[in-house]
Structures are given as C-alpha cells and as structure tokens.
N, CA, C and O atoms as a GROMACS GRO file, in nm:
protein
  284
    1MET      N    1  -0.695   0.778   1.013
    1MET     CA    2  -0.628   0.791   0.871
    1MET      C    3  -0.519   0.833   0.987
    1MET      O    4  -0.528   0.898   1.091
    2GLU      N    5  -0.357   0.732   0.882
    2GLU     CA    6  -0.243   0.804   0.950
    2GLU      C    7  -0.186   0.804   0.821
    2GLU      O    8  -0.184   0.744   0.714
    3ILE      N    9  -0.133   0.922   0.898
    3ILE     CA   10   0.002   1.002   0.829
    3ILE      C   11   0.138   0.905   0.846
    3ILE      O   12   0.146   0.807   0.919
    4ALA      N   13   0.226   0.950   0.773
    4ALA     CA   14   0.361   0.850   0.804
    4ALA      C   15   0.495   0.895   0.732
    4ALA      O   16   0.522   0.816   0.641
    5PRO      N   17   0.590   1.002   0.747
    5PRO     CA   18   0.676   1.014   0.649
    5PRO      C   19   0.755   0.945   0.641
    5PRO      O   20   0.750   0.842   0.707
    6LEU      N   21   0.844   0.968   0.571
    6LEU     CA   22   0.965   0.810   0.554
    6LEU      C   23   1.057   0.880   0.630
    6LEU      O   24   1.069   1.001   0.612
    7GLU      N   25   1.128   0.818   0.720
    7GLU     CA   26   1.230   0.808   0.831
    7GLU      C   27   1.371   0.742   0.826
    7GLU      O   28   1.440   0.678   0.905
    8GLY      N   29   1.381   0.783   0.709
    8GLY     CA   30   1.524   0.741   0.667
    8GLY      C   31   1.577   0.581   0.556
    8GLY      O   32   1.470   0.522   0.537
    9ILE      N   33   1.619   0.551   0.530
    9ILE     CA   34   1.724   0.471   0.409
    9ILE      C   35   1.649   0.329   0.507
    9ILE      O   36   1.614   0.245   0.424
   10GLU      N   37   1.627   0.297   0.603
   10GLU     CA   38   1.577   0.164   0.560
   10GLU      C   39   1.442   0.128   0.539
   10GLU      O   40   1.391   0.017   0.523
   11GLN      N   41   1.365   0.308   0.544
   11GLN     CA   42   1.192   0.253   0.518
   11GLN      C   43   1.218   0.342   0.377
   11GLN      O   44   1.105   0.338   0.329
   12ALA      N   45   1.283   0.402   0.303
   12ALA     CA   46   1.330   0.454   0.126
   12ALA      C   47   1.349   0.309   0.051
   12ALA      O   48   1.285   0.280  -0.050
   13ALA      N   49   1.459   0.207   0.125
   13ALA     CA   50   1.468   0.115   0.038
   13ALA      C   51   1.363   0.039   0.112
   13ALA      O   52   1.419  -0.070   0.106
   14LYS      N   53   1.283   0.023   0.159
   14LYS     CA   54   1.181  -0.092   0.148
   14LYS      C   55   1.060  -0.045   0.053
   14LYS      O   56   1.014  -0.142  -0.007
   15ILE      N   57   1.014   0.041   0.032
   15ILE     CA   58   0.897   0.193  -0.088
   15ILE      C   59   1.010   0.111  -0.176
   15ILE      O   60   0.952   0.027  -0.245
   16ALA      N   61   1.159   0.109  -0.197
   16ALA     CA   62   1.170   0.135  -0.295
   16ALA      C   63   1.180  -0.083  -0.370
   16ALA      O   64   1.153  -0.130  -0.481
   17ASP      N   65   1.230  -0.150  -0.237
   17ASP     CA   66   1.150  -0.294  -0.308
   17ASP      C   67   0.981  -0.373  -0.288
   17ASP      O   68   0.949  -0.491  -0.305
   18LEU      N   69   0.928  -0.296  -0.262
   18LEU     CA   70   0.729  -0.312  -0.284
   18LEU      C   71   0.770  -0.268  -0.430
   18LEU      O   72   0.772  -0.346  -0.526
   19ILE      N   73   0.811  -0.107  -0.437
   19ILE     CA   74   0.757  -0.124  -0.602
   19ILE      C   75   0.807  -0.228  -0.742
   19ILE      O   76   0.740  -0.250  -0.843
   20GLY      N   77   1.009  -0.307  -0.696
   20GLY     CA   78   1.000  -0.311  -0.767
   20GLY      C   79   0.910  -0.472  -0.812
   20GLY      O   80   0.880  -0.519  -0.922
   21ARG      N   81   0.881  -0.534  -0.628
   21ARG     CA   82   0.796  -0.644  -0.687
   21ARG      C   83   0.629  -0.627  -0.675
   21ARG      O   84   0.552  -0.720  -0.703
   22THR      N   85   0.592  -0.518  -0.636
   22THR     CA   86   0.446  -0.485  -0.673
   22THR      C   87   0.427  -0.412  -0.793
   22THR      O   88   0.309  -0.425  -0.825
   23GLY      N   89   0.472  -0.360  -0.852
   23GLY     CA   90   0.518  -0.282  -0.974
   23GLY      C   91   0.416  -0.140  -0.945
   23GLY      O   92   0.379  -0.070  -1.040
   24LEU      N   93   0.376  -0.108  -0.797
   24LEU     CA   94   0.318   0.022  -0.796
   24LEU      C   95   0.384   0.152  -0.822
   24LEU      O   96   0.503   0.150  -0.854
   25SER      N   97   0.326   0.260  -0.813
   25SER     CA   98   0.402   0.361  -0.817
   25SER      C   99   0.471   0.410  -0.624
   25SER      O  100   0.447   0.364  -0.512
   26PRO      N  101   0.534   0.488  -0.661
   26PRO     CA  102   0.593   0.544  -0.533
   26PRO      C  103   0.543   0.565  -0.418
   26PRO      O  104   0.588   0.537  -0.307
   27TRP      N  105   0.378   0.655  -0.473
   27TRP     CA  106   0.327   0.693  -0.389
   27TRP      C  107   0.215   0.526  -0.369
   27TRP      O  108   0.208   0.528  -0.246
   28ASP      N  109   0.158   0.436  -0.398
   28ASP     CA  110   0.118   0.378  -0.344
   28ASP      C  111   0.170   0.253  -0.275
   28ASP      O  112   0.106   0.172  -0.209
   29ALA      N  113   0.329   0.253  -0.309
   29ALA     CA  114   0.382   0.227  -0.274
   29ALA      C  115   0.446   0.226  -0.116
   29ALA      O  116   0.465   0.145  -0.025
   30HIS      N  117   0.470   0.378  -0.147
   30HIS     CA  118   0.465   0.422  -0.025
   30HIS      C  119   0.313   0.377   0.096
   30HIS      O  120   0.318   0.387   0.218
   31VAL      N  121   0.182   0.324   0.008
   31VAL     CA  122   0.033   0.330   0.105
   31VAL      C  123   0.127   0.185   0.187
   31VAL      O  124   0.156   0.135   0.295
   32ALA      N  125   0.137   0.175   0.084
   32ALA     CA  126   0.122   0.008   0.104
   32ALA      C  127   0.224  -0.094   0.207
   32ALA      O  128   0.223  -0.212   0.240
   33ALA      N  129   0.325   0.046   0.242
   33ALA     CA  130   0.455  -0.002   0.306
   33ALA      C  131   0.405   0.031   0.481
   33ALA      O  132   0.418  -0.036   0.583
   34ILE      N  133   0.338   0.182   0.453
   34ILE     CA  134   0.211   0.196   0.577
   34ILE      C  135   0.161   0.097   0.638
   34ILE      O  136   0.169   0.046   0.750
   35ALA      N  137   0.108   0.080   0.543
   35ALA     CA  138  -0.034  -0.066   0.603
   35ALA      C  139   0.011  -0.172   0.599
   35ALA      O  140  -0.063  -0.255   0.651
   36ASP      N  141   0.140  -0.229   0.544
   36ASP     CA  142   0.153  -0.324   0.614
   36ASP      C  143   0.276  -0.326   0.779
   36ASP      O  144   0.292  -0.409   0.869
   37VAL      N  145   0.350  -0.170   0.746
   37VAL     CA  146   0.356  -0.176   0.895
   37VAL      C  147   0.290  -0.164   1.012
   37VAL      O  148   0.323  -0.222   1.115
   38ALA      N  149   0.211  -0.100   1.003
   38ALA     CA  150   0.153  -0.044   1.132
   38ALA      C  151   0.024  -0.112   1.065
   38ALA      O  152  -0.046  -0.017   1.030
   39ILE      N  153  -0.057  -0.261   1.022
   39ILE     CA  154  -0.150  -0.404   0.998
   39ILE      C  155  -0.233  -0.264   1.026
   39ILE      O  156  -0.232  -0.205   1.134
   40CYS      N  157  -0.302  -0.226   0.915
   40CYS     CA  158  -0.374  -0.139   0.934
   40CYS      C  159  -0.395  -0.122   0.752
   40CYS      O  160  -0.316  -0.108   0.659
   41PRO      N  161  -0.611  -0.136   0.768
   41PRO     CA  162  -0.632  -0.119   0.661
   41PRO      C  163  -0.648  -0.051   0.547
   41PRO      O  164  -0.685   0.061   0.584
   42ILE      N  165  -0.639  -0.053   0.378
   42ILE     CA  166  -0.605   0.046   0.301
   42ILE      C  167  -0.767   0.097   0.265
   42ILE      O  168  -0.849   0.005   0.260
   43LEU      N  169  -0.808   0.207   0.244
   43LEU     CA  170  -0.914   0.226   0.227
   43LEU      C  171  -0.926   0.258   0.053
   43LEU      O  172  -0.848   0.348   0.023
   44THR      N  173  -0.987   0.216  -0.038
   44THR     CA  174  -0.958   0.228  -0.189
   44THR      C  175  -1.110   0.198  -0.248
   44THR      O  176  -1.209   0.140  -0.204
   45LEU      N  177  -1.086   0.249  -0.335
   45LEU     CA  178  -1.173   0.228  -0.441
   45LEU      C  179  -1.232   0.127  -0.588
   45LEU      O  180  -1.321   0.093  -0.666
   46ASP      N  181  -1.053   0.119  -0.528
   46ASP     CA  182  -1.060  -0.030  -0.585
   46ASP      C  183  -0.932  -0.170  -0.623
   46ASP      O  184  -0.835  -0.202  -0.692
   47ALA      N  185  -1.021  -0.210  -0.522
   47ALA     CA  186  -0.918  -0.312  -0.398
   47ALA      C  187  -0.882  -0.442  -0.509
   47ALA      O  188  -0.793  -0.520  -0.476
   48GLY      N  189  -0.951  -0.462  -0.636
   48GLY     CA  190  -0.885  -0.521  -0.740
   48GLY      C  191  -0.691  -0.465  -0.728
   48GLY      O  192  -0.597  -0.538  -0.699
   49LYS      N  193  -0.688  -0.340  -0.756
   49LYS     CA  194  -0.535  -0.264  -0.774
   49LYS      C  195  -0.487  -0.338  -0.685
   49LYS      O  196  -0.415  -0.432  -0.722
   50TRP      N  197  -0.506  -0.323  -0.582
   50TRP     CA  198  -0.459  -0.366  -0.428
   50TRP      C  199  -0.472  -0.529  -0.414
   50TRP      O  200  -0.368  -0.566  -0.360
   51ASN      N  201  -0.524  -0.600  -0.431
   51ASN     CA  202  -0.522  -0.661  -0.424
   51ASN      C  203  -0.398  -0.732  -0.537
   51ASN      O  204  -0.291  -0.750  -0.480
   52GLU      N  205  -0.399  -0.764  -0.653
   52GLU     CA  206  -0.323  -0.762  -0.723
   52GLU      C  207  -0.115  -0.716  -0.705
   52GLU      O  208   0.001  -0.758  -0.714
   53ALA      N  209  -0.189  -0.623  -0.680
   53ALA     CA  210  -0.047  -0.602  -0.601
   53ALA      C  211   0.004  -0.682  -0.446
   53ALA      O  212   0.107  -0.649  -0.388
   54SER      N  213  -0.055  -0.751  -0.413
   54SER     CA  214  -0.090  -0.802  -0.299
   54SER      C  215  -0.021  -0.949  -0.315
   54SER      O  216   0.036  -0.996  -0.217
   55GLY      N  217  -0.026  -1.042  -0.466
   55GLY     CA  218  -0.011  -1.136  -0.520
   55GLY      C  219   0.198  -1.151  -0.477
   55GLY      O  220   0.251  -1.259  -0.503
   56PRO      N  221   0.283  -1.040  -0.420
   56PRO     CA  222   0.373  -1.126  -0.455
   56PRO      C  223   0.486  -1.126  -0.340
   56PRO      O  224   0.597  -1.170  -0.312
   57LEU      N  225   0.333  -1.012  -0.269
   57LEU     CA  226   0.379  -1.013  -0.107
   57LEU      C  227   0.376  -1.152  -0.068
   57LEU      O  228   0.309  -1.241  -0.120
   58GLU      N  229   0.502  -1.168   0.084
   58GLU     CA  230   0.425  -1.235   0.160
   58GLU      C  231   0.361  -1.272   0.319
   58GLU      O  232   0.386  -1.355   0.407
   59ASP      N  233   0.273  -1.167   0.302
   59ASP     CA  234   0.172  -1.103   0.319
   59ASP      C  235   0.094  -1.012   0.294
   59ASP      O  236   0.118  -0.891   0.294
   60PRO      N  237  -0.014  -1.072   0.269
   60PRO     CA  238  -0.149  -0.986   0.142
   60PRO      C  239  -0.211  -0.895   0.231
   60PRO      O  240  -0.228  -0.914   0.352
   61LEU      N  241  -0.248  -0.775   0.154
   61LEU     CA  242  -0.223  -0.620   0.245
   61LEU      C  243  -0.418  -0.617   0.218
   61LEU      O  244  -0.485  -0.616   0.115
   62PHE      N  245  -0.457  -0.617   0.369
   62PHE     CA  246  -0.583  -0.583   0.394
   62PHE      C  247  -0.698  -0.404   0.347
   62PHE      O  248  -0.746  -0.309   0.408
   63THR      N  249  -0.686  -0.457   0.190
   63THR     CA  250  -0.832  -0.338   0.204
   63THR      C  251  -0.932  -0.402   0.249
   63THR      O  252  -0.960  -0.518   0.280
   64ILE      N  253  -1.021  -0.207   0.243
   64ILE     CA  254  -1.187  -0.174   0.265
   64ILE      C  255  -1.169  -0.148   0.094
   64ILE      O  256  -1.083  -0.089   0.028
   65GLU      N  257  -1.311  -0.232   0.056
   65GLU     CA  258  -1.316  -0.096  -0.074
   65GLU      C  259  -1.425  -0.075  -0.032
   65GLU      O  260  -1.506  -0.160   0.005
   66ILE      N  261  -1.445   0.092  -0.036
   66ILE     CA  262  -1.563   0.210  -0.068
   66ILE      C  263  -1.575   0.280  -0.151
   66ILE      O  264  -1.490   0.303  -0.237
   67ALA      N  265  -1.744   0.355  -0.137
   67ALA     CA  266  -1.821   0.382  -0.258
   67ALA      C  267  -1.803   0.474  -0.299
   67ALA      O  268  -1.799   0.542  -0.196
   68ASP      N  269  -1.779   0.568  -0.411
   68ASP     CA  270  -1.752   0.624  -0.486
   68ASP      C  271  -1.859   0.735  -0.392
   68ASP      O  272  -1.977   0.751  -0.425
   69PRO      N  273  -1.812   0.788  -0.302
   69PRO     CA  274  -1.927   0.945  -0.299
   69PRO      C  275  -2.013   1.022  -0.375
   69PRO      O  276  -2.124   1.056  -0.335
   70ASP      N  277  -1.965   1.052  -0.486
   70ASP     CA  278  -2.007   1.096  -0.613
   70ASP      C  279  -2.050   1.018  -0.710
   70ASP      O  280  -2.046   1.075  -0.820
   71GLN      N  281  -2.102   0.880  -0.713
   71GLN     CA  282  -2.207   0.776  -0.802
   71GLN      C  283  -2.312   0.797  -0.715
   71GLN      O  284  -2.420   0.741  -0.734
   0.00000   0.00000   0.00000
C-alpha cells in the first residue's frame, strides 16, 4: 500500500491536469498520480474504469482487478 499526501503546488497541478484529461474524481486522480509516479499498480474492483481513464495518458495506468471479498 502506498500512502502519499500532496506535497506542493506541482503535485496539485498534476492532479488538476489528470482530472481535466481523464474525467476522474479528485480522489481517483490522486490515486492515478501516485501510481504513475511510484510506478505501482492500482488494485481495483473495476479495472474498466481505470482503463478508460488511461486513454488520454501517455503511459497507461497499470491496474490489477481484484474480486470483491463480500461476493
């Protein structure tokens, strides 16, 4: 698990750019920005959402779809 608060205006600007290019929520854009910088996968219940958001990006996001433990 990666935990990363925003550090400065450059990171905030990157998240704003991701929101504009991908349509992701601010929270999801923060996840995408951290995954992009840290080169780590995004664990998700919905890989399709992240694959769609990857379209406008130069490098696609790496996702791993996991099963819902409650189902």
